[in-house]
N, CA, C and O atoms as a MOPAC input file, in Angstrom:
PM7 MOZYME 1SCF
protein

 N      0.85100 1    -1.17300 1     0.00000 1
 C      0.00000 1     0.00000 1     0.00000 1
 C      0.89800 1     1.23800 1     0.00000 1
 O      1.86800 1     1.29100 1     0.75500 1
 N      0.58700 1     2.24300 1    -0.84200 1
 C      1.39500 1     3.45900 1    -0.86600 1
 C      1.27900 1     4.20700 1     0.46200 1
 O      0.28200 1     4.09300 1     1.17400 1
 N      2.31300 1     4.96700 1     0.77300 1
 C      2.26600 1     5.79900 1     1.97500 1
 C      1.18000 1     6.84000 1     1.82200 1
 O      0.90000 1     7.31300 1     0.72100 1
 N      0.57400 1     7.18800 1     2.94100 1
 C     -0.49300 1     8.17900 1     2.96200 1
 C      0.02800 1     9.46100 1     3.60600 1
 O      0.85300 1     9.41500 1     4.51800 1
 N     -0.45500 1    10.60100 1     3.12600 1
 C     -0.13700 1    11.88700 1     3.73100 1
 C     -1.44400 1    12.55800 1     4.13500 1
 O     -2.50100 1    12.28100 1     3.56900 1
 N     -1.35500 1    13.43300 1     5.11100 1
 C     -2.54100 1    14.12900 1     5.59600 1
 C     -2.61100 1    15.51600 1     4.99000 1
 O     -1.63000 1    16.26000 1     4.98200 1
 N     -3.80500 1    15.85400 1     4.47600 1
 C     -4.08100 1    17.17100 1     3.93100 1
 C     -5.40900 1    17.64900 1     4.49600 1
 O     -6.10700 1    16.89900 1     5.17700 1
 N     -5.75200 1    18.88900 1     4.21500 1
 C     -7.04900 1    19.42700 1     4.63400 1
 C     -7.80200 1    19.85700 1     3.38700 1
 O     -7.28000 1    20.60500 1     2.56000 1
 N     -9.04200 1    19.37600 1     3.26000 1
 C     -9.90300 1    19.73000 1     2.13400 1
 C    -11.19200 1    20.31400 1     2.69500 1
 O    -11.93100 1    19.64400 1     3.41600 1
 N    -11.44700 1    21.56600 1     2.35400 1
 C    -12.65300 1    22.26700 1     2.82100 1
 C    -12.82200 1    22.13200 1     4.33600 1
 O    -13.92000 1    21.88900 1     4.83700 1
 N    -11.70300 1    22.29700 1     5.05200 1
 C    -11.73400 1    22.29100 1     6.50700 1
 C    -11.70100 1    20.92200 1     7.16200 1
 O    -11.68200 1    20.83100 1     8.38900 1
 N    -11.69200 1    19.85100 1     6.37000 1
 C    -11.68800 1    18.50300 1     6.92600 1
 C    -10.37800 1    17.79200 1     6.61500 1
 O     -9.86400 1    17.86600 1     5.50000 1
 N     -9.85400 1    17.10800 1     7.61000 1
 C     -8.62200 1    16.35100 1     7.43100 1
 C     -8.89600 1    15.10700 1     6.58600 1
 O     -9.90500 1    14.42600 1     6.76900 1
 N     -7.97100 1    14.82100 1     5.64900 1
 C     -8.10300 1    13.65100 1     4.76900 1
 C     -6.73900 1    13.02000 1     4.58100 1
 O     -5.71000 1    13.67800 1     4.73700 1
 N     -6.74100 1    11.74900 1     4.24900 1
 C     -5.52000 1    11.05900 1     3.86200 1
 C     -5.56700 1    10.79700 1     2.37100 1
 O     -6.61400 1    10.46100 1     1.81900 1
 N     -4.41200 1    10.95600 1     1.71700 1
 C     -4.31000 1    10.68100 1     0.29100 1
 C     -2.95200 1    10.05000 1     0.03300 1
 O     -2.01300 1    10.25100 1     0.80400 1
 N     -2.84800 1     9.30300 1    -1.02600 1
 C     -1.59100 1     8.63500 1    -1.35900 1
 C     -0.49000 1     9.63900 1    -1.63900 1
 O     -0.69400 1    10.62700 1    -2.34500 1
 N      0.67700 1     9.37400 1    -1.07800 1
 C      1.83600 1    10.21300 1    -1.35600 1
 C      2.12300 1    10.17400 1    -2.85100 1
 O      2.06100 1     9.10800 1    -3.46300 1
 N      2.43200 1    11.30800 1    -3.44100 1
 C      2.70100 1    11.38700 1    -4.87400 1
 C      1.48000 1    11.68500 1    -5.72200 1
 O      1.58800 1    11.83000 1    -6.93900 1
 N      0.30000 1    11.78000 1    -5.08000 1
 C     -0.93000 1    12.08600 1    -5.81800 1
 C     -0.88400 1    13.51800 1    -6.33300 1
 O     -0.20700 1    14.37600 1    -5.76500 1
 N     -1.61800 1    13.76400 1    -7.42400 1
 C     -1.73700 1    15.12600 1    -7.93900 1
 C     -3.18300 1    15.60200 1    -7.76000 1
 O     -4.01700 1    14.88800 1    -7.20300 1
 N     -3.46000 1    16.79000 1    -8.23100 1
 C     -4.79600 1    17.37100 1    -8.05800 1
 C     -5.86100 1    16.54500 1    -8.77400 1
 O     -6.95700 1    16.36400 1    -8.24300 1
 N     -5.56100 1    16.04700 1    -9.95500 1
 C     -6.53600 1    15.21500 1   -10.67500 1
 C     -6.85600 1    13.95300 1    -9.88600 1
 O     -8.00700 1    13.51700 1    -9.87000 1
 N     -5.86100 1    13.35600 1    -9.23000 1
 C     -6.10100 1    12.18300 1    -8.37800 1
 C     -7.03500 1    12.53400 1    -7.22600 1
 O     -7.93700 1    11.76800 1    -6.88700 1
 N     -6.80700 1    13.69800 1    -6.63000 1
 C     -7.65300 1    14.14000 1    -5.52000 1
 C     -9.09900 1    14.30000 1    -5.97600 1
 O    -10.01800 1    13.85900 1    -5.28500 1
 N     -9.30700 1    14.92100 1    -7.12100 1
 C    -10.67300 1    15.10200 1    -7.62000 1
 C    -11.34400 1    13.76400 1    -7.89600 1
 O    -12.52900 1    13.59400 1    -7.61100 1
 N    -10.59100 1    12.80800 1    -8.45300 1
 C    -11.15300 1    11.46200 1    -8.67500 1
 C    -11.56500 1    10.82500 1    -7.35300 1
 O    -12.64300 1    10.24100 1    -7.24800 1
 N    -10.70400 1    10.93800 1    -6.34500 1
 C    -11.01400 1    10.35600 1    -5.04000 1
 C    -12.24900 1    10.99100 1    -4.41600 1
 O    -13.02700 1    10.31700 1    -3.74100 1
 N    -12.42600 1    12.28400 1    -4.64200 1
 C    -13.58600 1    13.00100 1    -4.11000 1
 C    -14.82000 1    12.86700 1    -4.99000 1
 O    -15.89300 1    13.35700 1    -4.63600 1
 N    -14.67500 1    12.20500 1    -6.13900 1
 C    -15.77000 1    12.02700 1    -7.11000 1
 C    -16.33300 1    13.37300 1    -7.56700 1
 O    -17.54600 1    13.54600 1    -7.68300 1
 N    -15.42900 1    14.32300 1    -7.82300 1
 C    -15.83800 1    15.63900 1    -8.31400 1
 C    -15.47300 1    15.78500 1    -9.77800 1
 O    -14.36600 1    15.42600 1   -10.17800 1
 N    -16.38900 1    16.30700 1   -10.58500 1
 C    -16.10700 1    16.49900 1   -12.01000 1
 C    -15.14000 1    17.66200 1   -12.21000 1
 O    -15.42700 1    18.77700 1   -11.77300 1
 N    -14.00800 1    17.42900 1   -12.85500 1
 C    -12.99700 1    18.47100 1   -13.00600 1
 C    -13.48600 1    19.72700 1   -13.70400 1
 O    -12.98600 1    20.81800 1   -13.42800 1
 N    -14.44000 1    19.59900 1   -14.58900 1
 C    -14.92600 1    20.76000 1   -15.32200 1
 C    -15.83600 1    21.66700 1   -14.52500 1
 O    -16.23700 1    22.72500 1   -15.01200 1
 N    -16.17400 1    21.26500 1   -13.28700 1
 C    -17.14300 1    22.03900 1   -12.51500 1
 C    -16.62100 1    22.46600 1   -11.15300 1
 O    -17.40400 1    22.69600 1   -10.23200 1
 N    -15.28700 1    22.57400 1   -11.01700 1
 C    -14.73200 1    22.98200 1    -9.73900 1
 C    -13.66700 1    24.06200 1    -9.91300 1
 O    -13.06100 1    24.20100 1   -10.97500 1
 N    -13.46300 1    24.80900 1    -8.85400 1
 C    -12.34100 1    25.73900 1    -8.73500 1
 C    -11.58300 1    25.31900 1    -7.48300 1
 O    -12.18600 1    24.89600 1    -6.49700 1
 N    -10.25500 1    25.43800 1    -7.52700 1
 C     -9.43300 1    24.94800 1    -6.43000 1
 C     -8.49400 1    26.04500 1    -5.93100 1
 O     -7.82900 1    26.73500 1    -6.70400 1
 N     -8.47300 1    26.17000 1    -4.61900 1
 C     -7.51400 1    27.04200 1    -3.94600 1
 C     -6.57200 1    26.14600 1    -3.15200 1
 O     -7.01600 1    25.30500 1    -2.37100 1
 N     -5.27700 1    26.32800 1    -3.35500 1
 C     -4.27000 1    25.53900 1    -2.64500 1
 C     -3.42900 1    26.47300 1    -1.79100 1
 O     -2.76300 1    27.37300 1    -2.30400 1
 N     -3.46700 1    26.25200 1    -0.49500 1
 C     -2.68600 1    27.07200 1     0.43400 1
 C     -2.89700 1    28.56700 1     0.18300 1
 O     -1.94800 1    29.34900 1     0.13400 1
 N     -4.16000 1    28.93500 1     0.02800 1
 C     -4.62400 1    30.31900 1    -0.13800 1
 C     -4.35400 1    30.92800 1    -1.51000 1
 O     -4.57500 1    32.12400 1    -1.70000 1
 N     -3.88200 1    30.13500 1    -2.47000 1
 C     -3.66600 1    30.61300 1    -3.84100 1
 C     -4.55900 1    29.84100 1    -4.80500 1
 O     -4.67600 1    28.61900 1    -4.71000 1
 N     -5.19400 1    30.56400 1    -5.74100 1
 C     -5.99000 1    29.90300 1    -6.77500 1
 C     -5.05100 1    29.04900 1    -7.62100 1
 O     -3.97700 1    29.50200 1    -8.01700 1
 N     -5.45400 1    27.82700 1    -7.89200 1
 C     -4.63700 1    26.91000 1    -8.68400 1
 C     -5.24500 1    26.78100 1   -10.07800 1
 O     -6.32000 1    26.20000 1   -10.22600 1
 N     -4.57500 1    27.31100 1   -11.10200 1
 C     -5.11700 1    27.23500 1   -12.46200 1
 C     -5.28600 1    25.78000 1   -12.92800 1
 O     -4.46200 1    24.91400 1   -12.63300 1
 N     -6.34900 1    25.54800 1   -13.64400 1
 C     -6.65500 1    24.20300 1   -14.16400 1
 C     -5.47800 1    23.63900 1   -14.96500 1
 O     -5.23300 1    22.43300 1   -14.93400 1
 N     -4.75800 1    24.48800 1   -15.67200 1
 C     -3.63200 1    24.03500 1   -16.49200 1
 C     -2.49800 1    23.43300 1   -15.66000 1
 O     -1.62100 1    22.76500 1   -16.20800 1
 N     -2.50700 1    23.65900 1   -14.35000 1
 C     -1.45600 1    23.14200 1   -13.47400 1
 C     -1.86300 1    21.91200 1   -12.67600 1
 O     -1.03400 1    21.35100 1   -11.95900 1
 N     -3.11200 1    21.47800 1   -12.78100 1
 C     -3.59900 1    20.38000 1   -11.94800 1
 C     -2.81500 1    19.08700 1   -12.12100 1
 O     -2.45800 1    18.44800 1   -11.13200 1
 N     -2.54300 1    18.69400 1   -13.35300 1
 C     -1.84900 1    17.42000 1   -13.58900 1
 C     -0.42500 1    17.44500 1   -13.05000 1
 O      0.08800 1    16.41900 1   -12.60200 1
 N      0.21100 1    18.59700 1   -13.08900 1
 C      1.61200 1    18.70600 1   -12.67200 1
 C      1.77500 1    19.03700 1   -11.18800 1
 O      2.88700 1    18.98300 1   -10.66300 1
 N      0.68700 1    19.37800 1   -10.51200 1
 C      0.78000 1    19.79400 1    -9.11300 1
 C      0.65500 1    18.59100 1    -8.19500 1
 O     -0.41000 1    17.98500 1    -8.07900 1
 N      1.76200 1    18.25600 1    -7.54400 1
 C      1.77700 1    17.17000 1    -6.56400 1
 C      1.26100 1    17.68700 1    -5.22400 1
 O      1.51200 1    18.82900 1    -4.84000 1
 N      0.54500 1    16.83100 1    -4.53500 1
 C      0.00200 1    17.16500 1    -3.22800 1
 C      1.05700 1    16.85400 1    -2.17400 1
 O      1.69400 1    15.80000 1    -2.20500 1
 N      1.23200 1    17.78200 1    -1.24700 1
 C      2.22100 1    17.62100 1    -0.17700 1
 C      1.52300 1    17.55900 1     1.18000 1
 O      0.43700 1    18.10900 1     1.36300 1
 N      2.16600 1    16.88400 1     2.11900 1
 C      1.62700 1    16.79900 1     3.47400 1
 C      1.35900 1    18.20500 1     4.00300 1
 O      2.14700 1    19.12700 1     3.79300 1
 N      0.26700 1    18.34200 1     4.67000 1
 C     -0.17700 1    19.59500 1     5.30700 1
 C     -0.71300 1    20.63200 1     4.33200 1
 O     -1.03500 1    21.74100 1     4.75700 1
 N     -0.82200 1    20.31900 1     3.03300 1
 C     -1.48400 1    21.24200 1     2.10700 1
 C     -2.91300 1    21.47500 1     2.56100 1
 O     -3.54300 1    20.60300 1     3.16000 1
 N     -3.41300 1    22.66600 1     2.26600 1
 C     -4.80500 1    23.02600 1     2.57300 1
 C     -5.50600 1    23.39700 1     1.27100 1
 O     -5.03800 1    24.25900 1     0.52700 1
 N     -6.62900 1    22.73900 1     1.00400 1
 C     -7.38000 1    22.95800 1    -0.22600 1
 C     -8.79100 1    23.41200 1     0.09100 1
 O     -9.43300 1    22.91300 1     1.01500 1
 N     -9.25500 1    24.36000 1    -0.68600 1
 C    -10.66300 1    24.73300 1    -0.71600 1
 C    -11.12700 1    24.43700 1    -2.13100 1
 O    -10.57400 1    24.95000 1    -3.10300 1
 N    -12.14600 1    23.60600 1    -2.22900 1
 C    -12.67000 1    23.21200 1    -3.52900 1
 C    -14.11900 1    23.64600 1    -3.61900 1
 O    -14.94800 1    23.27300 1    -2.79000 1
 N    -14.41000 1    24.43600 1    -4.63500 1
 C    -15.77800 1    24.93200 1    -4.84300 1
 C    -16.33600 1    24.19200 1    -6.05100 1
 O    -15.72800 1    24.17200 1    -7.12100 1
 N    -17.49700 1    23.58700 1    -5.86300 1
 C    -18.16500 1    22.83000 1    -6.92300 1
 C    -19.30700 1    23.66500 1    -7.46600 1
 O    -20.22800 1    24.02400 1    -6.73300 1
 N    -19.24300 1    23.97500 1    -8.75800 1
 C    -20.28600 1    24.77800 1    -9.39500 1
 C    -21.48100 1    23.90900 1    -9.74900 1
 O    -21.32500 1    22.80200 1   -10.26500 1
 N    -22.66300 1    24.41100 1    -9.47100 1
 C    -23.89600 1    23.70600 1    -9.78800 1
 C    -24.72900 1    24.59600 1   -10.68200 1
 O    -25.01400 1    25.74400 1   -10.34000 1
 N    -25.12000 1    24.06600 1   -11.82500 1
 C    -25.93600 1    24.83900 1   -12.77000 1
 C    -27.39800 1    24.79600 1   -12.36800 1
 O    -27.82500 1    23.95500 1   -11.57700 1
 N    -28.11900 1    25.68300 1   -12.90900 1
 C    -29.53900 1    25.71600 1   -12.62800 1
 C    -30.16000 1    26.96700 1   -13.21300 1
 O    -29.46300 1    27.82300 1   -13.75800 1
 N    -31.42300 1    27.06600 1   -13.10400 1
 C    -32.03000 1    28.24900 1   -13.67000 1
 C    -33.34900 1    28.42600 1   -13.13200 1
 O    -34.03700 1    29.38200 1   -13.48900 1

């Protein structure tokens, strides 16, 4: 089993595999990538950087999920 690291997502502590990237995190959370915005350690994280951004222990994420409607 891969080593796990602790991060915070929307104020809640979570464990994720060491070496995971943002796309892995979204898959684990079952969130559609096209409908979220992500803040990492108080900085907006551009979608173009998600695949290359590795998650580190103690990172803090705020993920906003957009919901359509009318």
